[in-house]
VOMARDO-499687 format. One record per residue (C-alpha): x, y, z; residue number from 1. Coordinates in steps of 0.25 Angstrom, whole numbers, always signed. Example, Ala and Ser with C-alpha at 12.3 -4.5 7.8 and 13.67 -1.06 7.14 Angstrom:
<nodes>
<node <+49 -18 +31> 1> <node <+55 -4 +29> 2> 
</nodes>
This chain:
<nodes>
<node <-99 -75 -67> 1> <node <-101 -84 -80> 2> <node <-98 -98 -77> 3> <node <-92 -101 -91> 4> <node <-80 -92 -88> 5> <node <-67 -98 -83> 6> <node <-66 -95 -68> 7> <node <-53 -90 -61> 8> <node <-51 -88 -46> 9> <node <-42 -78 -40> 10> <node <-36 -79 -26> 11> <node <-28 -71 -17> 12> <node <-30 -57 -23> 13> <node <-33 -45 -15> 14> <node <-43 -34 -16> 15> <node <-44 -22 -25> 16> <node <-39 -13 -14> 17> <node <-26 -18 -18> 18> <node <-25 -13 -33> 19> <node <-15 -24 -36> 20> <node <-24 -35 -32> 21> <node <-35 -28 -41> 22> <node <-25 -27 -52> 23> <node <-21 -41 -52> 24> <node <-36 -46 -51> 25> <node <-41 -37 -63> 26> <node <-29 -40 -72> 27> <node <-30 -55 -69> 28> <node <-44 -55 -73> 29> <node <-41 -48 -86> 30> <node <-29 -57 -89> 31> <node <-37 -70 -87> 32> <node <-49 -64 -95> 33> <node <-40 -61 -107> 34> <node <-34 -75 -107> 35> <node <-47 -84 -103> 36> <node <-58 -75 -108> 37> <node <-70 -72 -98> 38> <node <-67 -77 -85> 39> <node <-73 -78 -71> 40> <node <-64 -74 -59> 41> <node <-65 -76 -44> 42> <node <-56 -67 -35> 43> <node <-54 -73 -21> 44> <node <-46 -64 -12> 45> <node <-37 -70 -1> 46> <node <-46 -64 +10> 47> <node <-59 -57 +12> 48> <node <-61 -43 +6> 49> <node <-73 -35 +4> 50> <node <-80 -36 -10> 51> <node <-77 -22 -13> 52> <node <-62 -24 -11> 53> <node <-61 -34 -22> 54> <node <-66 -25 -34> 55> <node <-76 -28 -45> 56> <node <-70 -34 -57> 57> <node <-83 -39 -64> 58> <node <-92 -50 -64> 59> <node <-82 -61 -68> 60> <node <-73 -58 -55> 61> <node <-79 -63 -42> 62> <node <-73 -60 -29> 63> <node <-73 -72 -19> 64> <node <-70 -67 -6> 65> <node <-65 -75 +6> 66> <node <-73 -74 +19> 67> <node <-69 -63 +28> 68> <node <-59 -67 +39> 69> <node <-57 -82 +34> 70> <node <-46 -83 +45> 71> <node <-45 -76 +58> 72> <node <-33 -68 +52> 73> <node <-21 -69 +43> 74> <node <-11 -73 +54> 75> <node <-20 -84 +58> 76> <node <-21 -89 +44> 77> <node <-6 -89 +41> 78> <node <-3 -96 +54> 79> <node <-11 -108 +51> 80> <node <-6 -108 +36> 81> <node <+8 -108 +42> 82> <node <+5 -118 +52> 83> <node <-1 -128 +42> 84> <node <+9 -124 +31> 85> <node <-3 -123 +22> 86> <node <-9 -137 +24> 87> <node <-20 -133 +14> 88> <node <-20 -146 +7> 89> <node <-34 -143 +1> 90> <node <-36 -128 +4> 91> <node <-47 -130 +15> 92> <node <-43 -118 +23> 93> <node <-44 -108 +13> 94> <node <-55 -115 +5> 95> <node <-64 -115 +17> 96> <node <-61 -101 +19> 97> <node <-65 -97 +5> 98> <node <-76 -107 +3> 99> <node <-86 -96 +0> 100> <node <-77 -88 -9> 101> <node <-67 -95 -17> 102> <node <-69 -110 -17> 103> <node <-82 -110 -25> 104> <node <-75 -104 -37> 105> <node <-63 -114 -37> 106> <node <-69 -126 -44> 107> <node <-73 -118 -56> 108> <node <-60 -110 -57> 109> <node <-50 -112 -68> 110> <node <-38 -107 -60> 111> <node <-36 -100 -47> 112> <node <-27 -87 -47> 113> <node <-19 -83 -35> 114> <node <-18 -68 -37> 115> <node <-12 -57 -29> 116> <node <+2 -55 -35> 117> <node <+10 -57 -22> 118> <node <+2 -66 -13> 119> <node <+12 -77 -14> 120> <node <+24 -70 -7> 121> <node <+28 -67 +7> 122> <node <+27 -52 +4> 123> <node <+15 -50 +14> 124> <node <+14 -64 +21> 125> <node <+15 -79 +18> 126> <node <+5 -82 +7> 127> <node <-3 -92 +14> 128> <node <-16 -88 +8> 129> <node <-12 -88 -7> 130> <node <-6 -102 -6> 131> <node <-19 -107 +2> 132> <node <-28 -101 -9> 133> <node <-19 -109 -20> 134> <node <-22 -121 -12> 135> <node <-37 -119 -12> 136> <node <-36 -118 -28> 137> <node <-28 -130 -29> 138> <node <-37 -138 -21> 139> <node <-47 -136 -32> 140> <node <-37 -140 -43> 141> <node <-37 -126 -49> 142> <node <-25 -120 -56> 143> <node <-18 -110 -46> 144> <node <-12 -98 -53> 145> <node <-3 -88 -45> 146> <node <-6 -76 -53> 147> <node <+4 -64 -56> 148> <node <+11 -66 -43> 149> <node <+24 -64 -36> 150> <node <+28 -76 -28> 151> <node <+37 -77 -16> 152> <node <+48 -76 -12> 153> <node <+45 -85 +0> 154> <node <+60 -87 +4> 155> <node <+59 -80 +17> 156> <node <+50 -92 +22> 157> <node <+57 -105 +16> 158> <node <+46 -114 +22> 159> <node <+35 -105 +16> 160> <node <+43 -105 +3> 161> <node <+43 -120 +1> 162> <node <+28 -120 +4> 163> <node <+26 -109 -6> 164> <node <+34 -116 -17> 165> <node <+25 -128 -15> 166> <node <+12 -121 -16> 167> <node <+17 -112 -28> 168> <node <+20 -125 -35> 169> <node <+6 -129 -35> 170> <node <+1 -117 -42> 171> <node <-3 -119 -57> 172> <node <+3 -106 -61> 173> <node <+11 -95 -55> 174> <node <+11 -82 -63> 175> <node <+23 -74 -58> 176> <node <+22 -59 -60> 177> <node <+37 -57 -60> 178> <node <+50 -65 -62> 179> <node <+55 -64 -47> 180> <node <+43 -73 -44> 181> <node <+47 -83 -55> 182> <node <+61 -84 -50> 183> <node <+57 -86 -36> 184> <node <+47 -97 -40> 185> <node <+58 -104 -48> 186> <node <+67 -104 -36> 187> <node <+56 -111 -29> 188> <node <+55 -121 -40> 189> <node <+42 -116 -46> 190> <node <+43 -114 -62> 191> <node <+32 -124 -67> 192> <node <+20 -115 -63> 193> <node <+27 -101 -64> 194> <node <+25 -91 -75> 195> <node <+31 -77 -76> 196> <node <+20 -66 -79> 197> <node <+17 -52 -74> 198> <node <+7 -47 -64> 199> <node <-7 -47 -70> 200> <node <-9 -32 -65> 201> <node <+1 -28 -76> 202> <node <-11 -30 -86> 203> <node <-21 -22 -78> 204> <node <-28 -11 -87> 205> <node <-29 +3 -81> 206> <node <-41 +11 -80> 207> <node <-41 +26 -81> 208> <node <-45 +36 -70> 209> <node <-50 +50 -71> 210> <node <-38 +57 -65> 211> <node <-45 +70 -63> 212> <node <-57 +64 -56> 213> <node <-47 +56 -48> 214> <node <-38 +68 -45> 215> <node <-26 +62 -51> 216> <node <-21 +74 -59> 217> <node <-8 +71 -54> 218> <node <-6 +60 -64> 219> <node <-8 +69 -76> 220> <node <+7 +73 -75> 221> <node <+19 +65 -71> 222> <node <+17 +58 -58> 223> <node <+23 +47 -50> 224> <node <+14 +36 -45> 225> <node <+17 +29 -32> 226> <node <+12 +18 -23> 227> <node <+17 +15 -9> 228> <node <+12 +4 -1> 229> <node <+11 +3 +14> 230> <node <+13 -12 +13> 231> <node <+28 -9 +10> 232> <node <+29 -4 +24> 233> <node <+22 -15 +31> 234> <node <+29 -26 +24> 235> <node <+42 -22 +19> 236> <node <+46 -9 +26> 237> <node <+49 -6 +40> 238> <node <+35 -3 +43> 239> <node <+23 +6 +38> 240> <node <+28 +19 +44> 241> <node <+42 +17 +40> 242> <node <+37 +14 +26> 243> <node <+28 +27 +26> 244> <node <+41 +35 +29> 245> <node <+49 +29 +18> 246> <node <+38 +30 +8> 247> <node <+35 +45 +11> 248> <node <+50 +47 +10> 249> <node <+51 +41 -4> 250> <node <+38 +48 -9> 251> <node <+44 +61 -5> 252> <node <+57 +58 -12> 253> <node <+50 +54 -24> 254> <node <+42 +67 -24> 255> <node <+55 +75 -22> 256> <node <+63 +69 -33> 257> <node <+52 +68 -44> 258> <node <+44 +81 -42> 259> <node <+32 +73 -48> 260> <node <+19 +71 -42> 261> <node <+16 +57 -35> 262> <node <+3 +49 -35> 263> <node <+1 +39 -24> 264> <node <-6 +26 -29> 265> <node <-11 +17 -19> 266> <node <-13 +2 -24> 267> <node <-18 -5 -11> 268> <node <-28 +2 -2> 269> <node <-31 -9 +9> 270> <node <-32 -7 +24> 271> <node <-18 -8 +30> 272> <node <-12 -8 +16> 273> <node <-16 +5 +10> 274> <node <-7 +12 +0> 275> <node <-16 +25 +0> 276> <node <-15 +27 +15> 277> <node <+0 +25 +15> 278> <node <+2 +34 +3> 279> <node <-7 +45 +9> 280> <node <+2 +45 +21> 281> <node <+14 +48 +12> 282> <node <+7 +59 +6> 283> <node <+3 +65 +19> 284> <node <+18 +64 +23> 285> <node <+22 +72 +11> 286> <node <+12 +83 +12> 287> <node <+22 +93 +5> 288> <node <+21 +85 -8> 289> <node <+6 +84 -8> 290> <node <+4 +92 -21> 291> <node <+13 +81 -28> 292> <node <+6 +69 -22> 293> <node <-7 +62 -24> 294> <node <-13 +48 -20> 295> <node <-23 +40 -28> 296> <node <-36 +37 -21> 297> <node <-38 +22 -19> 298> <node <-51 +22 -27> 299> <node <-46 +16 -40> 300> <node <-44 +2 -45> 301> <node <-31 -4 -50> 302> <node <-34 -1 -65> 303> <node <-36 +14 -62> 304> <node <-24 +15 -53> 305> <node <-16 +8 -64> 306> <node <-21 +19 -73> 307> <node <-17 +30 -64> 308> <node <-3 +24 -61> 309> <node <-1 +23 -77> 310> <node <-1 +38 -77> 311> <node <+11 +39 -68> 312> <node <+25 +44 -72> 313> <node <+31 +34 -63> 314> <node <+25 +24 -52> 315> <node <+31 +19 -39> 316> <node <+24 +8 -32> 317> <node <+25 -1 -20> 318> <node <+12 -9 -23> 319> <node <+17 -19 -34> 320> <node <+4 -17 -42> 321> <node <+5 -2 -42> 322> <node <+18 -4 -49> 323> <node <+12 -14 -59> 324> <node <+1 -4 -62> 325> <node <+12 +6 -65> 326> <node <+22 -3 -73> 327> <node <+10 -9 -82> 328> <node <+7 +5 -85> 329> <node <+21 +8 -89> 330> <node <+24 +18 -78> 331> <node <+38 +18 -73> 332> <node <+37 +11 -60> 333> <node <+45 +10 -47> 334> <node <+41 -2 -38> 335> <node <+43 -2 -23> 336> <node <+46 -16 -21> 337> <node <+46 -25 -9> 338> <node <+44 -39 -15> 339> <node <+48 -48 -27> 340> <node <+35 -44 -35> 341> <node <+40 -29 -37> 342> <node <+54 -33 -40> 343> <node <+50 -44 -50> 344> <node <+40 -36 -57> 345> <node <+51 -25 -59> 346> <node <+61 -34 -64> 347> <node <+52 -41 -74> 348> <node <+48 -27 -79> 349> <node <+61 -19 -79> 350> <node <+71 -30 -78> 351> <node <+77 -22 -66> 352> <node <+73 -16 -52> 353> <node <+76 -2 -55> 354> <node <+62 +2 -53> 355> <node <+60 -7 -40> 356> <node <+63 -1 -27> 357> <node <+63 -11 -15> 358> <node <+56 -6 -2> 359> <node <+68 -6 +6> 360> <node <+75 +4 -4> 361> <node <+64 +15 +0> 362> <node <+73 +19 +12> 363> <node <+80 +29 +4> 364> <node <+78 +36 -10> 365> <node <+78 +23 -19> 366> <node <+63 +25 -23> 367> <node <+65 +40 -27> 368> <node <+78 +37 -34> 369> <node <+71 +26 -42> 370> <node <+60 +36 -45> 371> <node <+70 +46 -51> 372> <node <+77 +35 -59> 373> <node <+64 +30 -65> 374> <node <+59 +45 -68> 375> <node <+72 +47 -76> 376> <node <+68 +35 -85> 377> <node <+53 +35 -84> 378> <node <+51 +36 -99> 379> <node <+60 +24 -102> 380> <node <+54 +15 -91> 381> <node <+40 +19 -96> 382> <node <+43 +15 -110> 383> <node <+50 +2 -105> 384> <node <+37 -2 -98> 385> <node <+28 +2 -110> 386> <node <+36 -8 -118> 387> <node <+37 -19 -107> 388> <node <+23 -20 -102> 389> <node <+15 -26 -113> 390> <node <+23 -39 -113> 391> <node <+24 -39 -97> 392> <node <+9 -37 -96> 393> <node <+7 -49 -106> 394> <node <+15 -57 -96> 395> <node <+3 -55 -86> 396> <node <-7 -59 -96> 397> <node <+1 -71 -100> 398> <node <-2 -77 -86> 399> <node <-16 -80 -90> 400> <node <-10 -89 -101> 401> <node <-2 -97 -91> 402> <node <-15 -98 -83> 403> <node <-22 -104 -95> 404> <node <-10 -114 -95> 405> <node <-14 -120 -81> 406> <node <-29 -120 -82> 407> 
</nodes>
């Protein structure tokens, strides 16, 4: 790394086995380089990952990985964070944990970016670690930018919500990726450091794949792309098995009403959270439709998967960044949503929620009926996205101009 280039530190983003995390990282690097010229970047994930899980992004992106098993386990860590109500007045706990990874880069950093998209929510658990990492950066008097994020809501836990509002007020800049977040932060009294942008991954450039070598002949004709996440079952359904039953029923109904082939597109392939394994189970349950189904092997990066998604006639996605790949490619898209982020992005793009199906509505035929309606106006929706997307992508790039204002 050349020392004469400005240094930006990224914290909180996950590995490339989550293509959304990879898309955030790649697009953020490009956006900042477009604004600031040649830069250096240090990417520090929230916990230990093997080097190969973080991807190779070139000589100007260095991965600073925390030590393996910094804490005995997540429950132990969260217990102590709650017990002390985040008494990290100088960030010693996490700074000590990361002294061989992140800390050496902070003195020279121009700004610290909290990446990850939805780390500052209660969707998965209370975001103790992201707030602690922000404290570490503030100890070094560095601008903290919460980048391209959905934030909250925390109202299910009023005590934590008060704490979160205090911590968020200390950020130099919150680049909110949808208006639902902006409205929620305004209710918390936060407006001075909040700017409405778009998710950086909307700007990700696709990369073509040899479809014959990849055995993807199915996308040469009209084809529906679909991403279904096991995470929905674990966190937002009645359990994984119940969700598998419901997902299978919905896929079968879509195959029946459309008559089109379907390509399953995994977007996260991690142990215990693997789209590929989950969608393989659906295919096995629908063996009589096997000639009309295919599944994308998990060997492609986020740019290649975006290119494949761009060939779809219509896309259905549970993973938010799978739908971002589709929408930014002007593919008519249905979002299977469980949180504010998918709802907010749909409202900002379309001005309505016609193409948003909440998880709880998947008991019946809501998804297949939405697919039928979207196919009827597919051409109009595609043309709308073609007109809408250039300005919307510019909102993602404008976030770098707001960063310039705080550094």
